[in-house]
C-alpha positions, -999 to +999 in steps of 0.1 A: +421+011-212+439-023-209+430-053-229+426-086-211+457-108-210+483-082-219+501-087-186+486-058-166+466-066-135+441-036-137+414-029-162+394+001-169+359-003-154+327+013-167+314+043-149+284+028-131+276+059-112+272+082-142+246+109-142+227+091-169+223+059-149+214+079-118+188+097-138+173+064-150+174+050-115+155+080-103+128+075-129+124+038-119+122+048-083+095+073-090+075+046-107+079+023-078+070+050-054+038+057-073+029+020-071+036+019-034+012+049-028-016+030-046-010-001-025-012+020+006-044+035-006-059+001-011-050-009+025-065+024+037-097+016+018-100-018+035-093-002+069-119+025+065-146+001+052-161-001+087-154+018+120-165-010+143-167-044+127-138-066+116-134-071+079-138-108+087-174-103+100-182-075+075-170-094+045-159-082+010-194-083-006-194-047-019-191-052-056-185-015-064-156-014-040-141-046-055-146-031-090-129+001-078-099-018-064-096-038-096-099-007-117-072+010-096-048-018-101-054-019-138-049+018-140-017+016-121-004-011-144-014+010-174+003+041-160+034+021-150+040+002-182+026+022-211+055+040-228+038+073-237+025+077-202+060+069-188+074+097-209+047+122-199+050+114-162+088+110-163+087+074-150+101+041-163+089+005-163+094-012-130+102-048-123+076-070-106+097-072-075+094-034-070+057-038-063+064-058-032+082-034-007+049-016+000+030-048+009+045-052+044+034-016+052-001-023+039-003-054+060+009-035+091-018-008+085-045-035+081-034-055+112-030-024+133-065-012+125-081-047+130-064-049+164-077-014+173-112-024+163-110-056+183-098-037+214-127-012+209-152-040+208-139-057+239-136-026+260-169-009+251-199-022+272-231-030+254-264-034+273-300-037+264-326-013+277-353-034+293-381-010+283-372-002+247-351-033+240-326-010+223-289-019+225-270+009+242-232+009+239-211+027+265-179+038+249-148+024+265-115+043+268-101+030+235-132+039+216-133+074+231-097+081+223-089+061+191-122+060+171-128+086+144 
């Protein structure tokens, strides 16, 4: 290798693509992937909260669900940053910025389902039976084909 200032233009570079650095990058990526799965699960939980109503009209008043989300986030933090768990799972600590790539997908899932629910509510016809005063809903095309 060349020393700086000895007249040569080229210097020896470190091998940045070594198998050791690739192995460590893989371990960081596995940790980030695990975090992204959990973020997607939280979005799925919010989506499946109701089949018909918007989350805006339903609200977030279920204290057990909120406790579960908080516990899940704390558990992920513990699994992602506790060294003995990292060694057992074969992951490494991740930077805070690596939590963020899953958020746009979670937002997309949430917005898509809120739009689906709004379209179901607008295309399904509700009428009140004059005798029983019971509300009867006739399923629209979107509800027949996109509701679970």
